[in-house]
Phi, psi and omega in degrees: 000153173287155182301327184282355178261003181261149178270128181234137176240129175259143180242151177297166183279330179286139188301315182289322176300320178296317180295316180294317178299318177301313181296324184279326188239313187285310182301315176299322178296319178296321177297320177298316179298331178275356181080020181257165177291124183277351188279144171275154169292141181237129173250158173251114192244138173292130178299125186289338180210158179296148180224132170282131184280147178272159175297339179251155171303149186225146175243119181249144184277139181210164177240128174260120182264167182298336180272010176089002179272147176243130181232132175293153185273019179103209180305137186254011179291154190290351178263358183275082184299322181296337179292342181268337187303313184262355185294136171237004176224148166243112178278126184266114179253141179286167175284156177293144176224174177299328182273339186218114180248345178209162175243128178285157174304143180094347177297131177286127178232148175294140180230119176279129179277113183247003180203175181297138179266000000 
């Protein structure tokens, strides 16, 4: 094939950003090519602590334990590789707006299941 007929995916340089981008875009595309369902299971989880919203939509790493508790995996900056190691959820937070700058603890947010619960 010619180079322009190939599908190419670029990933960000920070390790956690690359992993999250892979989980959100690349893995579903590969599943479609395999003829599988590309969707992740989604739960609606109470936010464990208040969060100031970012100007962009954000996915934060968390662990859902067997007793129903959700705990963030620590620092959420994109270079914190260990924060991804134990995560089995990506909590989806909306972007900041004029009407909403933070989410209080307990707010239900969509959570993509990315690992065994």
